[in-house]
C-alpha positions in Angstrom: 96.1 82.8 124.4 96.4 85.9 126.5 95.9 88.4 123.7 92.4 89.6 122.6 93.7 91.4 119.6 97.0 91.2 117.8 98.1 93.0 114.6 101.4 93.0 112.9 102.7 95.3 110.1 99.0 96.3 109.6 98.4 98.8 106.8 95.4 100.3 105.0 95.0 102.3 101.9 91.9 103.5 100.0 93.7 104.4 96.8 96.7 102.1 96.6 98.8 105.2 96.3 98.4 107.0 99.6 98.5 105.0 102.8 96.3 105.9 105.7 98.7 104.0 107.9 101.1 101.1 107.5 103.6 99.0 109.6 101.3 99.3 112.6 101.9 96.8 115.4 100.3 96.1 118.8 99.2 93.3 121.1 96.2 93.9 123.3 95.9 91.7 126.3 92.6 90.2 127.4 91.0 92.3 130.2 93.2 95.3 129.5 92.3 98.9 128.5 94.0 100.0 125.3 94.0 103.7 124.1 94.6 104.9 120.6 95.6 108.5 120.1 96.2 110.7 117.1 95.2 113.9 115.4 92.2 114.1 113.1 92.7 112.2 109.8 95.6 110.1 111.1 93.7 106.8 110.8 92.2 106.1 114.3 88.7 105.4 113.0 90.0 103.4 110.0 92.0 101.2 112.4 88.8 100.7 114.5 87.0 99.7 111.4 89.7 97.2 110.6 89.3 95.7 114.1 85.6 95.5 113.6 86.1 93.8 110.2 84.4 96.6 108.4 87.6 97.2 106.4 89.9 94.5 105.2 93.5 95.5 105.9 95.6 96.2 102.8 98.6 94.5 104.3 99.8 92.8 107.4 98.0 90.4 109.8 95.1 90.9 112.2 93.8 88.5 114.8 90.8 89.1 117.0 90.0 86.5 119.7 86.5 87.1 121.1 83.3 88.8 120.2 83.4 92.6 119.6 80.7 95.1 120.4 81.0 98.7 119.1 80.2 101.9 121.0 80.0 104.8 118.6 80.5 108.5 119.3 77.6 110.3 121.0 74.6 110.5 118.6 70.9 111.1 118.4 68.2 108.8 116.8 65.6 109.6 114.2 62.8 107.8 115.9 61.5 108.1 119.5 63.0 104.9 120.8 62.8 104.3 124.5 65.9 103.7 126.6 64.9 100.0 127.0 64.4 99.7 123.2 67.9 101.1 122.6 69.4 98.5 125.0 67.4 95.6 123.6 68.9 96.4 120.1 72.1 95.0 121.6 70.3 91.6 122.0 69.6 91.4 118.2 71.9 88.5 117.6 70.3 86.6 120.5 66.7 87.4 119.5 66.8 86.3 115.8 65.2 87.6 112.7 61.5 88.6 112.9 61.3 87.6 116.6 60.4 89.7 119.6 62.5 90.2 122.7 61.8 87.5 125.3 61.2 88.0 129.0 64.8 86.9 129.5 66.0 89.6 127.0 64.1 92.3 128.9 65.3 91.1 132.3 69.0 91.2 131.1 68.5 94.7 129.6 66.8 96.1 132.7 69.5 94.5 135.0 72.2 96.2 132.9 70.4 99.5 133.1 70.1 99.1 136.9 73.8 98.5 137.2 74.4 101.9 135.5 71.8 103.6 137.6 69.5 104.1 134.6 66.7 101.6 135.3 64.3 104.5 136.2 64.7 105.9 132.7 63.9 102.6 130.9 60.7 104.0 129.4 61.9 107.5 128.7 62.8 108.6 125.2 66.5 108.1 124.5 66.8 111.6 123.0 65.5 113.2 126.3 68.6 112.0 128.1 71.7 114.0 128.9 74.8 113.3 126.9 76.4 111.3 129.6 73.3 109.2 130.1 73.0 108.5 126.4 76.6 107.4 126.3 76.1 105.0 129.2 73.0 103.6 127.5 75.0 102.9 124.4 77.6 101.2 126.5 74.8 99.2 128.1 73.6 98.2 124.7 77.0 96.8 123.9 77.3 94.9 127.1 74.0 93.0 126.7 75.4 91.6 123.4 77.6 89.6 125.7 80.8 90.6 124.0 84.3 90.0 125.2 85.8 93.2 123.7 84.3 96.7 123.7 85.5 99.1 121.0 84.7 102.8 121.8 85.1 105.6 119.3 86.0 108.8 121.3 83.6 107.9 124.1 84.0 111.2 126.0 83.6 113.5 123.0 80.9 116.2 123.5 80.6 115.4 127.2 81.1 117.9 130.0 83.8 117.1 132.6 81.5 115.4 135.1 80.2 113.0 132.4 83.7 112.4 131.0 84.8 111.3 134.5 81.7 109.0 134.7 82.4 107.3 131.4 86.1 106.9 132.2 85.2 105.4 135.6 83.1 102.8 133.8 85.8 102.0 131.3 88.1 101.2 134.2 85.4 99.2 136.1 84.3 97.1 133.2 87.9 96.1 132.6 88.8 95.3 136.2 85.4 93.9 137.4 84.1 92.2 134.3 87.4 91.3 132.6 86.4 93.0 129.4 89.0 94.1 126.9 88.4 97.7 126.1 89.8 99.6 123.1 89.1 103.3 122.8 90.2 106.3 120.7 90.7 109.7 122.3 92.1 113.1 121.7 92.9 113.4 125.5 96.2 112.0 126.6 95.2 112.6 130.3 92.2 110.3 129.8 94.5 107.6 128.3 97.0 108.0 131.2 94.2 107.8 133.7 92.6 104.5 132.6 94.5 102.7 130.0 97.1 100.0 130.5 98.7 100.4 127.1 98.5 103.0 124.3 99.2 103.4 120.6 100.2 106.9 119.3 99.6 107.3 115.6 102.2 110.0 114.9 102.2 109.7 111.1 101.3 107.1 108.5 104.3 104.9 109.3 105.4 106.2 112.7 104.0 105.0 116.0 104.7 104.9 119.7 103.3 101.8 121.3 103.7 100.3 124.8 102.8 100.8 128.4 100.8 104.1 128.8 103.1 105.3 131.6 106.0 105.0 129.2 104.8 106.1 125.7 102.6 109.0 127.0 105.4 111.5 127.5 106.1 115.1 126.6 108.3 114.3 123.6 105.9 111.8 122.0 102.9 114.0 122.6 104.7 117.0 121.0 105.4 114.9 118.0 101.8 113.6 117.9 99.9 116.9 118.2 102.5 119.6 117.5 101.5 121.3 120.7 103.6 121.1 123.9 102.0 119.2 126.8 103.4 119.5 130.3 103.5 116.3 132.4 102.3 117.2 135.9 102.3 115.2 139.1 100.4 116.2 142.2 98.8 114.9 145.4 95.0 114.6 145.5 93.0 112.9 148.3 96.1 111.2 149.5 97.0 109.8 146.1 99.6 110.7 143.6 98.0 111.8 140.3 99.7 112.2 136.9 98.2 114.2 134.1 99.0 116.3 131.1 98.3 120.0 130.6 98.5 121.6 127.1 100.6 124.8 126.8 98.8 127.4 124.6 100.9 130.4 123.9 99.5 133.8 122.9 
């Protein structure tokens, strides 16, 4: 079985009268990066919740092969948790109810923080960190759960460009170096083009574009998706050919 996730004719409705989406199809290969794009309210988060089994699909079939860990959008916490505490929360299923983290759990958590260059912040308050550092800590928390699939909800939202690049770099690395399957939602087609192998464009409740990112991320599909023209640009940078999209905003 080469697919981590497969859904066929998937649909969801809250009211049984209006569909959030339906007839949605995709196969996500193990070890690949899969991007989901769509405007607000089109059903991206609902689809993620279906993958996470927080919502039962109203129709269609959904198969998930492997353990999923979820990385939410950037957030703050109510209590003054340390960075190490936040990462250890990812070990909850390994620790057990009413138990304390073991020396092994702490070693795993610290090693993961070290990999992301965050070990020196282990005993700092989570809320003292920059947005990019917090997002990497939450990704670290998901990794120590020893999942096969990472699901990220708009992982670059509220980040500056430097930290967007950092998070995208890690998405690519975790797929290629660790063999993790990564699913993420985004409003940025250039992010999807940069790091994803395949993409799903949720154009309306029953209209989708799905396939290789290089093929489905094109000017016509993105105009249909966002209602704003985006220009496909190709240029040379540091001896490499780079492709991206630039939105065209008219006065």
